[in-house]
Structure formats: C-alpha cells, structure tokens
C-alpha positions in Angstrom: 23.5 72.7 -3.0 21.0 69.9 -2.7 17.4 70.7 -3.5 14.7 69.6 -1.1 12.9 66.5 -2.4 9.3 65.8 -1.8 8.0 62.2 -1.8 5.1 61.3 -4.0 5.0 57.5 -3.7 5.8 55.2 -0.7 5.4 51.5 -1.2 6.0 48.8 1.3 7.3 45.4 0.2 8.2 42.9 2.9 10.7 44.6 5.2 11.4 47.4 2.7 9.8 50.8 2.2 10.4 52.2 -1.3 10.1 56.0 -1.7 10.0 58.0 -4.9 10.7 61.7 -4.6 11.7 64.8 -6.6 11.7 68.6 -6.3 8.1 68.9 -7.6 6.6 66.2 -5.4 5.0 64.7 -8.4 5.6 63.2 -11.8 4.8 65.4 -14.8 4.0 64.7 -18.4 7.2 64.5 -20.4 10.7 63.9 -19.1 11.1 63.4 -15.3 14.1 62.9 -13.0 13.4 61.5 -9.6 15.0 59.6 -6.7 14.2 56.1 -5.5 15.1 55.1 -1.9 15.0 51.7 -0.3 14.8 51.7 3.5 14.3 49.0 6.1 11.0 49.1 7.9 12.8 48.2 11.1 15.4 50.9 11.5 14.7 53.2 8.5 18.2 52.5 7.3 19.1 52.7 3.6 19.3 49.2 2.0 21.4 48.3 -1.0 19.1 46.2 -3.2 21.5 45.9 -6.2 20.1 46.2 -9.7 16.8 48.2 -9.9 14.4 48.3 -12.9 11.2 50.5 -13.1 8.6 50.3 -15.7 5.3 52.1 -16.3 2.3 51.4 -18.5 -1.0 53.0 -19.2 -3.8 51.1 -20.8 -5.7 53.0 -23.4 -8.6 51.8 -25.6 -6.9 49.4 -28.1 -3.3 50.0 -26.9 -0.9 50.1 -24.0 1.6 52.9 -23.6 4.8 52.2 -21.8 7.3 54.5 -20.1 10.9 53.4 -20.3 12.8 54.4 -17.2 16.5 54.4 -16.6 17.6 53.7 -13.0 21.2 54.1 -11.9 22.8 53.8 -8.5 23.0 57.2 -6.6 25.6 58.7 -4.3 24.6 56.5 -1.3 23.9 52.8 -1.2 20.1 52.3 -1.3 19.6 55.5 -3.2 18.9 55.4 -7.0 18.6 58.1 -9.6 15.8 57.6 -12.1 14.9 59.3 -15.4 11.6 58.4 -17.2 9.4 59.8 -19.9 5.7 59.8 -19.5 4.0 60.9 -22.7 0.6 61.4 -21.2 -0.9 62.6 -17.9 -3.0 60.3 -15.8 -2.7 57.1 -13.7 0.2 54.8 -14.7 0.6 51.3 -13.4 4.2 51.1 -12.2 6.3 48.0 -11.4 9.7 48.2 -9.7 12.0 45.2 -9.4 15.3 44.6 -7.7 17.9 41.9 -7.4 21.0 42.1 -5.2 22.4 41.8 -1.7 18.9 42.1 -0.1 17.5 39.4 -2.3 15.1 39.7 -5.2 11.8 41.5 -5.0 9.2 43.5 -6.8 6.4 45.9 -6.0 3.5 47.3 -8.0 1.9 50.7 -7.4 0.0 53.4 -9.1 1.8 56.5 -10.3 -0.1 59.7 -10.9 1.3 61.8 -13.7 0.3 65.5 -13.9 
C-alpha cells in the first residue's frame, strides 16, 4: 500500500508550488527519502518540470557542509523521488532547480532537519 505523506515544505515560485513530503513530515539527521511535487498555482495540477536538482548547505564557523541529494522522476509526471543525507540537525539552506517543458526555474528555502 501507499503510506500517507505529510508535507514539511511548500515553496511558491512563479506559477508553481513545490511541496516536499515524507512519512515523518520532517527531515531527519542522516539518510532521508522524500517526495517533491510540482503543481500549478492555477489548477493545482501536477506539472512536469523535466530535470530536477536539489542541494542543501549549512554554514558552520569556518566551513560549509553540503548535502548531496539524488532526485529521480516518480511514478507520475510532476512527482519526483528524492534521497538525501543530512549529517547534522538544524537549519539547512536548500536550493531546488529545474529545467524542462515548463521552462527553467529555481527556488531557495530553509529546510529544518531534526
């Protein structure tokens, strides 16, 4: 069966709303799997945005930690499966970029890792 997913980030960029969700409703320290959805603000329809990249960084005194995240197309268009590793809890600066049928775009947001 499909598990219920709880959104933990929603970001608006132009006429798109980008939602991140998983079963916990939050990112946790260590390895994470989550879903990214792109929907139109007008009709809430899923939108195929092509190639998606997501990166996270956390600035510490004297260094910047990064979180490599793998994003792959999901079962439906406009839905993407993501896997990322966050080696520390706290507030991460996240950047998501896409390039495809809906054009090229990006959005930045804060991701809270428990």
